[in-house]
N, C-alpha and C positions, 0 to 999 in steps of 0.2 A: 504493500500500500504506500510505501515511501517513494518508490521509483516508478516512473512511467514507462521505462524501457530498459533493456539489458545494458545499453551503453551508459545510461544515467548511473546505474549501479557500478559498472566498471570504472567510470570516470571518478566517482566518489572514492573508490578504493585507491585509484591512482593519486587523487588529491591527498588522501590520508598518508600515503607512502611518501609523497613529496614533502610532507611536514616532518618526517623523521630525520633527525640530524645525527651524524656520527663523525668520526675523525678521519675518514678517508678523503683523500685529495679530490676525488671526482664526485663527491657528494652533490655539490651544486649543480653540476651538469646532468647527473642522473635525475635529480629532483625536477630540473627544468624540462627534461625529456618527458617525465610523467605528466607534468602540468600541460605541456604542449599537446600531448595526445588527448588529455582530458578536455582541454578547451577547444580542440578541433572537432571533437565529437558532440560536445554539449555546450551551448551558449550559456555562460555563467559569469556574471561580473566578479564573483568571488574568485574564480579561476583566473580571469584576466588580471585582477588586482594582485593576486599572489604571484603570478608569473612575471608581471611587470616589476614587482618588488624584488624578486630573486635576480632578475636580469640587471636591475639597478644596483644590487649589492655587489655584482662583479663588474661594474662600470660599463655595461653594455647599454648605454643610455638611449641610443636611437632605437634599438629593439625594444627596450623597456617602454618607450613612448608609444610605440605602436599598440601595445596592450592597454596602456592607460587610456588612450584615445577611443578605445572600443566601448568604454563605460559612459553611458548617457546620463543626462541630467536628472532623470527620475530614479536613479539608483542610490541605494544606501552607501555605495562606495564612491559616489561622485566627488564629494568634497575631498576626501583623502587622496583619491587618484589625481585630482587637479593639483593638490599640494606637492605630490610626488613628481608630477609632470613639470611643475615650476622649478623644483629643485634640480631636475635633470637638465632643464634649459640653462640654469645657472652653471652647472657643471660643464655644459657644452659651450659656454660663453655665448649663448643665444639670448642676449638680454632683452631684445625687442619681443621675442616670443614669450618670455617670462612675463614681461610687462603686460602683454595682451591678455594672457591667462589670468593674471591678477585682477585686471579690470573686469574680466568676465565674471569672476567670483563676486566682486562688489556688485555687479549688475544683478546677480542672482540673490543678493541680500546677505551674503556672508560678510561680516565686518569684524572678525576677530583681530586682535592686535598683530598676530603674525602676518596677516595679509598686508597691513599698512607698513610693517617693518620691511617685508620683502619688497613692497612697492618703493619704499624709500631707498632700498639697496639698488633697485634698477635705475632710479633717477640719479643716485650718487655715481654709479658706474658710467652713466651717460654724461656725467658732469653737469647735470641740471640740479644745482645745489639748492636753489630756492624751493623747488618742489620736493626735494629730498627732505629738507628740514620740516616742511609741512606734513609730510607722510610720517616721519618719525615722531612728530608732536602728537599726531592722532594715535599712533601706536602707544605712546606713553600714557595718553589720556584714557586708553582702553584698559589699562592695568590698574586694578583697584588695590592690589596687595603690594605695598611699598617694599616688602621683604622678598619679592619675586627675584629669583636667583640671577636672571639675565637682564635685569633692569639696567645694570651698569653699562651693558653693551649698547642699549638704545641711546643713553646719554653720550656714550663715546662716539658712535657714528653720527649722531646729530651734531656733536661738537666738531667733528671733522668737517661736516658739511658747512657749518657756520664759518669755520676757519677758512675753508676754501673759497667761500663767497665773500670774504673780507669783513665779516662781522666778528671781530676778535673778542669783544667783551662777552657776547653770548657764547662763543666757542669756549672761552676760558671758564665760564660758569659751568658749562656742561661737562667739560673734561675734569674739573675739580669735583663735580657731582658724581661722576663715574668713579673717581677715586674714593669717595665716601663709602661707596658700596664695595669696592674692591681695592683696598689701599696698596696692595702689592702687585697689581696687574701690570706686567712689564710693558705691554703695548701702550697703555694709557699713560704710564709714567714717562715713557720715551716720547710719545707724541706731544704731550704737554711740555716736557722739557725742551724738545727741539723747537716747538712753536715759540716758547719764551725767548729762545736764542734768536730766531729769525725776526721776532718783533722787538728785539732789544729791550725786553720788558724787565726781566730780573734774572741776570746770568747766574748769580750765586744760587738762587732757588732752582734754576734749570740744572745746574751741576749736581745738586743734591738729589733731584728727581731721577736723573739719568744714572747716577751711581746706584741708587736704590733699585732701578730696573736691572742693572748689571748684576746686582747681588742675586737676583732671581734667575737670570739667564746670562751667565758670564761669557758665553761663546757666541752671542748673537752679533753678527757683523754690523747690522744697521745701528744697534745701540752703542757699540764701540765707536762707530763713526760719529754719533751724536756727542759722545763724551769728548772725543778729540776736537770736534768742531766747537764745542763750548770752551775748551781750553784755548783754542785758537782765538776765539772772540775775546777771551780774557787776557790775551797777550802772552800766554804761557806756551810759546811756540815749541820749545824743546820737548816739553812733556807731550804736546799734541802729536809730534812726529811719531813717537813710539806707538801710540794707540791708533793713529791713522794708518800706519803701515800694517798693523795687525788687522784693521778693518778691511783693507784691500786684499789681504791674504784670504779672508773669509768671504768676501764679496768681490772677486776679481773682475767681474764683468759689469759691475754697477757703475753707470756714468757719473752719478753724483759723488760716490765715494772716491773715484779716481780723480775727479775735479777737485774735491776737497784736499786730497793728498798733494796735488800740484800746488795749491795755495800755501799749504803748510811748508812744503819743501822750499818754496820761494822765500818765505819769511826767515828760514834758517840759512839762507845762502846757497842752497843746492839747486841752482837755477836750471842747469841742464836737465836734471831729473824732473824738475817741475814742468818744463816744456814737454817732456816725454809723457808725463801723466795727463796733461791736458789733451794731447793728441789721442791718447788712449780713450779718454772720456768721450771725445767726438766719435771715435770708432764704434763705441757701444751705444750710439744713437740716443742722446739725451732728449729731454722734452724740448719742444720747439722754442719755448721761452728762454731756455738756457744756452742754446746753440750759439747765438750771437755773442753772448758774454764770454763763452769759452774761446770762440774764434779770435776775439780781440786779445785775449791772454796769450794765445798761441803766436800772434803776430807781434805783440808789444810787451808781453810779460804782465805781471800783476801791478796795476797802477795803485800805489798806496794812497790812502786818504790823507 
């Protein structure tokens, strides 16, 4: 009385088998085979969702999307399948597709904070920082529980968006707010510290924040670069050289780190090496806004203030 046909019964058995996990290396592929047979014989959103999830777990995002797209809007699996589809688009760097699916969920009346957070991510990745901050604000407003474990991240990414759009005061507030929730979060410590350096706001505070970040992640090249750059801005050039050379060892193809090393080497009189580093920085394709500045240094050296 449970099954209408033999294939429904067989597909259910295959589905149950696909849920069994063991330590064999080929478990995922066998389970996917079971689900593929089951879903080919019986139309079931549960099978499509399970198959899409298993394909997603082994980074077969395009195949996973095919399964998730089979699930229609009247299904109990519709919302979760759309969220998974959106995550897949992020993994595939298909930001416009993710953006479209998020707007579709809003059109259907879903308004959980995760949707606005992801929408903010799409705007931020497209460098539309004004709409990013609006979306992150809506996400924060949707969260009633101030002890929510990931609230720090929303303040962090909104702070980044404010900083990138030139609103430093709001950015500073959000970054410090993120640290209230996660005082030892190295990404936040480093971003706030580096921003303080770039804004010439409080170099001593920046140095303390970056050192604190390094205590948590001592081998992170970007944070070591921030430390060296802060020492450079403080005029402590000889100290800066040691850390900047270490940063380049850890991030050898990063144009910003190579550019920074060139500046530091110039200040300690190692000018030939400085020219070499600036040329390396150009080779690694820096942002368009930095290219002209580096080209001038390659031609004329560092023009002191």
